[in-house]
C-alpha positions as CSV (number, residue, x, y, z in Angstrom):
1,X,-2.8,12.2,-17.3
2,X,-3.3,8.6,-18.2
3,X,-1.6,5.6,-16.7
4,X,2.0,6.9,-16.8
5,X,4.3,8.0,-14.1
6,X,2.4,11.2,-13.6
7,X,-0.7,9.3,-12.7
8,X,1.2,7.0,-10.4
9,X,2.9,9.9,-8.6
10,X,-0.5,11.3,-7.8
11,X,-1.8,7.9,-6.7
12,X,1.2,7.6,-4.3
13,X,0.5,11.0,-2.8
14,X,-3.2,10.4,-2.5
15,X,-2.7,7.0,-0.9
16,X,-0.4,8.5,1.6
17,X,-3.1,11.0,2.4
18,X,-0.9,14.0,1.6
19,X,-1.5,17.3,0.0
20,X,0.8,18.5,-2.8
21,X,2.5,20.8,-0.2
22,X,3.0,18.0,2.3
23,X,4.3,15.6,-0.3
24,X,6.7,18.3,-1.6
25,X,8.0,19.0,1.9
26,X,8.5,15.3,2.5
27,X,10.5,15.0,-0.7
28,X,12.4,18.4,-0.4
29,X,10.9,19.9,-3.5
30,X,8.4,22.7,-4.1
31,X,4.7,22.2,-4.5
32,X,5.0,23.6,-8.0
33,X,7.4,20.7,-8.9
34,X,4.9,18.2,-7.6
35,X,2.1,19.8,-9.5
36,X,4.1,19.8,-12.8
37,X,5.1,16.2,-12.3
38,X,1.5,15.1,-11.6
39,X,0.1,16.9,-14.6
40,X,2.8,15.4,-16.8
41,X,4.2,18.7,-17.8
42,X,7.7,17.5,-17.1
43,X,9.3,14.1,-16.3
44,X,10.4,13.7,-12.8
45,X,14.2,14.1,-12.2
46,X,16.1,10.9,-11.3
47,X,17.0,12.4,-8.0
48,X,13.3,12.9,-7.2
49,X,12.5,9.3,-8.2
50,X,15.3,8.0,-6.0
51,X,14.1,10.1,-3.1
52,X,10.5,9.0,-3.5
53,X,11.5,5.3,-3.6
54,X,13.6,5.6,-0.5
55,X,11.6,8.0,1.6
56,X,8.1,6.5,0.8
57,X,9.0,2.8,0.4
58,X,7.8,2.8,-3.2
59,X,8.3,-0.2,-5.5
60,X,10.5,1.2,-8.4
61,X,9.0,-1.3,-10.8
62,X,5.5,-0.2,-10.1
63,X,6.4,3.5,-10.2
64,X,8.1,3.2,-13.6
65,X,6.0,0.6,-15.3
66,X,2.8,0.2,-13.3
67,X,3.5,-3.5,-12.7
68,X,3.6,-5.0,-9.2
69,X,2.7,-3.6,-5.8
70,X,2.8,0.2,-5.2
71,X,4.7,-0.1,-1.9
72,X,7.5,-2.5,-1.0
73,X,6.4,-5.1,1.5
74,X,8.9,-5.5,4.2
75,X,9.2,-7.6,7.3
76,X,7.0,-10.4,6.0
77,X,6.2,-12.6,8.9
78,X,7.6,-16.2,9.0
79,X,4.0,-17.4,9.1
80,X,3.3,-15.9,5.7
81,X,6.5,-17.5,4.3
82,X,5.4,-21.0,5.5
83,X,1.9,-21.0,4.1
84,X,1.0,-23.0,1.0
85,X,1.0,-21.4,-2.4
86,X,-2.8,-21.2,-2.6
87,X,-2.9,-19.3,0.7
88,X,0.1,-17.1,-0.4
89,X,-1.9,-16.0,-3.4
90,X,-4.7,-14.9,-1.2
91,X,-2.3,-13.1,1.1
92,X,-0.6,-11.4,-1.8
93,X,-3.9,-10.3,-3.3
94,X,-5.0,-8.9,0.1
95,X,-1.7,-7.0,0.5
96,X,-2.1,-5.7,-3.0
97,X,-5.7,-4.5,-2.4
98,X,-4.7,-2.9,0.9
99,X,-1.7,-1.2,-0.6
100,X,-3.8,0.6,-3.1
101,X,-6.2,2.0,-0.6
102,X,-5.8,5.4,1.2
103,X,-4.5,5.1,4.8
104,X,-7.8,5.7,6.4
105,X,-9.5,2.9,4.4
106,X,-6.6,0.6,5.3
107,X,-7.2,1.3,9.0
108,X,-11.0,0.6,8.5
109,X,-10.1,-2.8,6.8
110,X,-7.8,-3.7,9.7
111,X,-10.5,-3.0,12.2
112,X,-12.9,-5.2,10.2
113,X,-10.4,-8.0,10.0
114,X,-9.7,-7.9,13.7
115,X,-13.4,-8.1,14.4
116,X,-13.9,-11.0,12.1
117,X,-10.9,-12.8,13.7
118,X,-12.4,-12.3,17.1
119,X,-15.8,-13.6,16.0
120,X,-14.1,-16.6,14.4
121,X,-12.1,-17.4,17.6
122,X,-15.3,-17.1,19.7
123,X,-17.1,-19.5,17.4
124,X,-14.3,-22.0,17.6
125,X,-14.3,-21.7,21.4
126,X,-18.0,-22.2,21.5
127,X,-17.8,-25.3,19.2
128,X,-15.1,-26.8,21.4
129,X,-17.3,-26.3,24.5
130,X,-20.2,-27.9,22.8
131,X,-18.2,-30.9,21.8
132,X,-17.1,-31.4,25.5
133,X,-20.7,-31.6,26.7
């Protein structure tokens, strides 16, 4: 299958946590079509690609070339837009890493990040109390 569009279609489906049947239903095609696309037996129809991009929020550049993020990042918070370039690179790298994980793993990462944030806030609060004494 290689690194072509066939491999990227399978990657999209797997990252969405869908079976071929579920993916086919979402995109209004048959499971056989999905299977043939993923194996590289046939090239995806342009209508299919458009549907995939629109319904699954897929980055067309990534789908066609493998460059960029798999999913289109929307609704970037204003805080992200205000950070310095060095911090933006870290945020972009984090988004890229999360984007390429299956949904269940993204949820696990979110839980870990929230726990770390809470611990960090507790540590800051403790330090502030210590300084007051």
